[in-house]
C-alpha positions in Angstrom: 97.8 123.5 68.5 94.6 123.7 70.7 95.4 120.4 72.3 98.8 121.7 73.5 97.2 124.8 75.0 94.6 122.6 76.8 97.4 120.5 78.2 99.4 123.5 79.4 96.2 125.0 81.0 95.6 121.6 82.7 99.1 121.6 84.1 98.7 125.1 85.5 95.3 124.3 87.1 96.8 121.1 88.6 99.5 123.3 90.1 96.9 125.6 91.5 95.0 122.6 93.0 98.2 121.5 94.7 98.7 125.0 96.2 95.1 125.0 97.4 95.6 121.7 99.0 98.7 123.1 100.7 96.6 126.0 102.1 93.9 123.6 103.2 96.4 121.5 105.2 98.5 124.4 106.5 95.9 127.2 106.7 96.2 128.8 110.1 92.5 129.7 110.5 89.3 128.1 109.6 88.2 130.8 107.1 91.5 130.2 105.2 90.5 126.5 104.9 87.0 127.4 103.7 88.5 129.7 101.0 90.9 127.0 100.0 88.1 124.5 99.5 86.0 127.0 97.6 88.9 127.7 95.2 89.5 124.0 94.8 85.9 123.7 93.6 86.5 126.4 91.1 89.7 124.8 89.9 88.0 121.4 89.5 85.3 123.0 87.5 88.0 124.5 85.2 89.6 121.1 84.8 86.2 119.5 83.9 85.6 122.2 81.3 89.0 121.7 79.8 88.4 117.9 79.7 85.1 118.6 77.9 86.9 120.8 75.3 89.5 118.1 74.8 87.0 115.3 74.5 84.5 117.3 72.5 81.6 116.2 74.6 78.9 118.4 76.2 78.2 116.1 79.1 81.1 117.5 81.0 79.5 121.0 81.1 76.5 119.6 83.0 78.7 118.0 85.5 80.6 121.2 86.0 77.3 123.0 86.7 76.4 120.4 89.3 79.8 120.8 91.0 79.4 124.6 91.0 76.0 124.3 92.6 77.2 121.9 95.3 80.3 124.0 95.9 78.2 127.2 96.4 75.7 125.5 98.7 78.3 123.8 100.8 80.4 126.9 101.2 77.4 128.9 102.2 76.3 126.3 104.7 79.7 126.0 106.3 80.1 129.7 106.7 76.6 130.0 108.2 77.6 127.2 110.6 80.7 129.0 111.7 78.9 132.3 112.2 75.8 131.0 114.1 76.6 127.4 115.2 73.6 125.9 113.4 72.6 125.6 109.8 68.8 125.3 110.0 67.1 127.8 112.2 
């Protein structure tokens, strides 16, 4: 029963990733595209966690933490670049 729930959740998250990709391509402004990439990071983390639950392995949680860290740093750097024009002062 849990495996069916995981597969259904994966399908919904894949649908959310497709909608985020649509916003990334069509987004009228740059902040819309930044938010789309940020939510794509969050959805990919959710997929990795679900894969870890399905496989029963703890290594996937560490990779999800690394992706979360990289996603936060890259989003912050990109927003700072848009506001000021440079990343390192």
